[in-house]
N, C-alpha and C positions, 0 to 999 in steps of 0.2 A: 717590393711588389708593390708599392708597385706603381703602375702607371695610372691607375684610376683612382687616385686619392680623393678627388672631388666627389666621386660617387660612393665612397666607402660608407658614409653614414646611412645610406639608403639600402645598401646591398644585403645586409642580414635579413631585413624585412622582405624585400622583393624576392630574394632567392629562396627564403624559407617558404614563401607562398608558392613559388614556381615549382620547387623540387620536392616539397613535403606535402603540398596540398592537392596533388594530382593523382593520388593513388586509388581513389574510390572506383574509377572506371577501369582500372587495370585488371587484367585477368592474371591471377597468381597461380603458377603451377604448383602442384603438390610436392612437398619435400620428400626426401628419400632417407629412411632409416636414421632418424635423428635420435640421439639419446635423450631421454626425458629430462634429466638434470645431470650436468657434468659434476662429478665428485672428485675433488683433489685431496682425498683423505687416506687413500690406500697406499701403504708402503710398498705393495707389490709392484708399483710402477718402477721401482729401483731394482727389480730382480734381474734386469738385463745388465746390471753393473757388477763388476768383480768386487770381492771383499777389499782389495787394495784401493779401488776407486771410491768405495764407500768411506773407508778410513781417511783417505786424502781429502775428500769433500768435507767430512766432519771436522778435520783439523783446520782446513783453510777457513771454513765458515765460523769456527770458534774464534780464530784470530780476528776475523772481520767483525765480530760482535763487540769488539773493544773500540770505542770511538777514538781514543787517543792513538791507537795504531793506524786506523784508517785515515784520520786527519793529518797524521805526520808520516804517512807511508813513504812519501818521496824522500824526506830527510833520512829516515831510517834505512831505506834501501841504499842511499848514497853512502852513508856511514859504513854499512855492511860491505858494500862493494869495495870501499877504500881499505877496510881491514882485511878482507879475504882475497882481494885481487880479482881480476876479471874472471879467471878460470874457476876459482873457489866460489865466487858469487854465483856463477852459472851452474855449478854443481849443486849448490844449495837450492836455487830457485827452480831449476828444470823439473825435478820430480814433485814439486809442491805447487806453488802459485801458478807458475808457467804452465804446468801440465793441466791444471784445472781450467784455465781460461784461454789458452792458446793452442791452436791445432798442431803446430810444429814449425820447423825452420825451413825445410826444403820440401820439394814436391812429393818425395817418397813418404816423409813423415805426415804431411798433410793428407795424402791419399789414404793412408792407413786410418787416420782419424775420421775422414769423411766416409770411407767405406763402412766403418763401424756405425757411424751416425745413420747412414742410409739403411742399414739392416734394422735399425730401431724405428724406421718410418719417419725419420727427421731429415730435413733438407738443409744443406749448408748455404749460408749467405756470406761469402768471403769478404773480409774487410782488410784492406791494406792499412797498417797502422801508421799513417802519415797525415799530419795536420800541422797548421801553424797558427799562432796568435800574433798580436801586435808585437813588434820588436824582434820577431824570429825569422823574418824574411831572409832567404838565402841566395837569391839570384836566379837568372834564367836557366843556367846549367842544372841547378838542383831541381827546378820545376820540370825540366825535360827528363831528368832521371826519374822523377816521380811519375811522369806520364808513362815511361817505359814499364815501371812497376805495375801501374794500373792496367796497361795492355797485357802484361803477363797474367794478371789476375783474371782478365777476360778470357784469355786462352785456357788457363787452368779450369775455370768454371765451366767452360763449354766443352773441352776435350775429354773430360773425365765423366764417367756415367754415374755421378753422385746423385743427380736430381734430374727429373724430366723437365723442369722449368727453372733453370738456375738463375740466381740473383747475386749481386755484389753491391757493396757500399762504396760511396765515393765522397770525399770531402773536397770541396772546391778550393779551400785554402791550401791544399797540397799542390795546386796548379796555378794559383793566382794569389798575389800577395794580399794579406789581410789589410794592409794600409790602403791599397787601391779599393778594396771592397768597402772600407769605411768611407772613403771619399765619395764613391759612387752612391752609397746610402745617403750621404749628406746632400749630394746633388739631386737625388731623386725626390727629396722633400721640397725642392725648389722648381723642378721641371720634370716633364714626362720624358721617358726614354721609350722609343719605338722598338718593339721586339724585332721587327723586320730588319732594323739596323744591325742588330747583333747577329741575326741569321746571315745577312750579307757578309759580315766579317768572318763568320764560320766558313762560308763558301770561298773565302780567300780574297774578297774584294777589299782594297784599301779604304778604310773608313776614318772619318774625323768624328770623334765622340764629344758632344757638347760638354764643356767644363773641364776637360782633361788636357794637360799640356802634351807636348810631343812625346816625351819619354813615357808618360803614363798611358798615352794612346797606344804606343808600340807594345808596351807590356800587356795591356788589355787585349790587343789583337792577338798576341802570341798565346795568351791564356785561352782565348776562345778557340784558337787553332788546336791547342792541346785537347781541350774538351771535345772538339769536333772529331778528332781522330779516335778518341776513346768511344764516343757514341757510334761512329761509323763501324768500328770493330765489333760493337756489342749488339747492334740491331739484328733482330731475327735469331739471336743466339743467347744473350744474357741480359736480364733486366737490371738496370743501373739505378740504385736508390741513392739520391743525393741527400746528405745529412744537413740539417739545420745546425747553426752554431749560436753565436751571440746576437742579441738584438741590435747591436751597433753595426753589424754587417749583414744581417739576415735579408733585408730588402734587396741588397745587391745580389746575394746568393740566389734568391728566388727569381730575380730578373733574369739571370743567366740560365737558371734551370728551366724557366718558362720558355725562353728562346730555344733551348734544346728540345723541349717538348713540341714546340711549334714546328720545328724542322723534322724531328724523328718520330713523333707520335701521331702521324696522320691516320694510320689505319690500326694501330695497336699500341699498347702501353709498354714502352721500353725504357723511358726516362720517368722517374718518380721524384716527387718533392716531399719534404718532411714538414709536419705541422706539430708544434710544441704546445700542448693544451694547457700547460701551466701558465701560459701568457694570456693576458686578458683579451688581446686582439686576435687570438688564434681562430675563433669561429668566423669572424668577419674576413680574415685572410683566406680561409678555406672556401667560404662562399664566393669571395671575389675570384678565386682560382677556378671554381666551377663555372662562373659566368664567363670568364676569359676563355676557357677551353671551349665553351659552347659557341661563343662569338667568333673565335679564330678557327674553329673546326678541328681541334686536336684532342686526342684522348688524354685523360688525366689519371695519373697514378699517385696514390697518397700513402705515405708512411705516417701513421698516427701514433705519436708518443706523448707521454706526459711532459717530459723534459728533464734535463739533467744539470742545468747551469743556474739553478735557483739562487743559491747563496751569492754567487758573483754578480748576478743581475741586480739583486737587491742592494748589495754594497755599492755598485756603480751608480745606481739611481740615487742612493742617499748621498754619495760623495758629490754628485753633479746636480743635486737639488732638483731631481726629476721625479715625476710620479712613478711609483713602483709598478713595473710592467707585469709583475707576477700576481696571480690570484692571491687573495688574502688568506685563504684557508685550503686545507686538503679537500674539504667537501666541495668548494667552488671549483677546484681543479678536476675533481671527479665528474661534476656536472658538465664541465666544459668538454672533457674527454668523451663522456657518454653521449652528449648532445651532438658533437661532431661525428661520432661513430654512427648515430642514427641517420644523420644527413647523408653520409656516404652509402650506407646500406640501402637507403631509399632509392638513390639514383642508380645504384648498381642493380637493384631488382628490376629497374625499368630498362636499362641499357648496359647489361653486363659486359658487352664487347667494347664499350667506350670508357668504362671506369673500373679501377681496381683499388683495393686497399690492403695493406698489411696492418693488422691489429697488433702493434708492437707494444706489448705491456706484460708486466709480471703480476698485474692485479687480477686476482681470480674472479672478482665480481664483474669486471669489464669483459673478461673472457666469456663468462656465463651469459652475460647480456648479449654479446655479439652472437653467440651460438643460438640463443633463443630467438633473437630477431631474424637471423638467417632462416630459421625454421618457419617463422611466421610469414616471411616474405617469399619463401620457396627458393632461396638461394642454395645452390649445390654446395655440399661440404668441400668437395675437391674440384670445383668447376673452374678454378683459376682466378675468379674475380675477388675472392676473399681468402686471405690466409692469415696465419698468426706468427708472431716472432718473439723470441726471447734471446738473451745473451748466452753464449756457450758457457757451460759450467754453473749456471744459475737457473733456478725455477724448473728443474727437470721434471718434478712431479706434475707440473702443469703441461709442459711440452709433451712428455711421454703419454699422458692421459689423452690429450688431444689427438696425438698421432694414432693411438690405439682405437679411438672413436672414428677415425677416417678423415680428420681435418688435415689440411695442408699446413705444416708447421716448419718454420725456418729457425735456425740458430745462427746468430751473428757470430762469425768465426774470424777472429784476428789470427794472423800468422807472421812468422819472421823470427829472427834471432832474439835471444834474451835482451841484448842491447837495443835492438830495433823496437821491440815491443814494450820495453820497460816504461818509457814516457807515456805510451798509450795506456798501459795498465794502471799507472799511477793516476792519470787523469780520470779514467773510467771509475776507479775506486773512489776518488774524491767526489766525482759528480754523482755517483750512485750510493753514497754513504748511507742514506736512509734505507735503501733497499738492502744493502749488505748487512746493516745492523738489525734489519727486521725479518731475517730469514729463519726465525726460530722454528716455524712450522716445518720447513724443509729439513732442518737439523733433526727435529723430532722424528720425522718419517724415516730419515736415514738411520737413526738409532734403532727404531723399531725393526727395520729390515735386517740390520746387522745382528741385533739380539735374536731375531727369529732364526737366522742362519746359524749362529753359534749354538742355539738351543737344539736345532736339528742335528748339528754335528756331534754334540755331546750325547744326544740320545742314540744317534747312529753308532757311536763308538762304544756304548755300554753293553 
């Protein structure tokens, strides 16, 4: 992201003045039925779950509380699979970790999970568990197969009555090689890339991309064509949230995503980009995106996360003798997240039809802050411009409480076979180790609900 690097030092100041300082003259409509304070302390939020589901969650969360297990889960699963064989390993994982974090393997299983989620007031955000990192590229045929999987995800999200406003997640490295993304990021530090050039390539026009050789250009063109097909299939049906990944490729991912927004977000937000607030540059990148969307006349969708690649980013920076791109403390990351959240809520309150955000966090304080600010700015709970998101199988006490209060809440829902989802689950576990090891409160609430049920059963049988 981007193409305006020479303006970057000025953007935070200019845009904060433009977007945050113009609220005095605005007429704010009155909010509707907001809860005074969101409380995430009530175990009754879990009453919608069966005893089996409570026991499974307690068992899985207990295992996740041991750092040695989370840090080495990939090796441990590989050893277990080797000892038990594919079938035995699947029998072990399916009723436990897989059932906790994955919706199912086929459409029938996924539908059952999604229908239950819908009854709880939660909305699914399907995630195809496909991604690549450096050294994992598999060729055009594999990328084409991944595109078909994404198109099937669009179809499932749209054709089933799980949600009135369906969303899905997409990782660009499932459709475009990480090596090319890294090269593009390097080139973008030296020269500007015109978004219209990428849009023309999406439209099928043969394009020569500065700095790329013939083979790289052909692959980039094919990747843009794949992304274009997915976007065309999803417009007016399913909102596509593009995930951020590592800093060594994120500028290229954002460049492609902004080009998709430029083409498909003219009148509504169908393509979204992700901003990782644990990065020091996240606020300036968000402000730059706001400026770009205003200048080019497209709508902006933002998935706001703290981020999950902290350990790897810091190690890479140390090994390459670069400045650490990650905020020095948890408090700095919180300030970054909350500040970016405030910026987006301000612009949404002014033009809710042009901007949208999903507050994707397990942090209770950020959720409360967002709800409070929505009330102050008169933003509807379920108006579509602001929604909340958490991972399937985690932070249900927050998700269910929000849904009960009338907010739009999405759960990120991976699906596929045990073999297909295993690499995804391992990566998510390692990226979210601090979250997994800090879910003591959720475990306590689960225990309270289970004890209450057992007490009622014993009293009822006496």
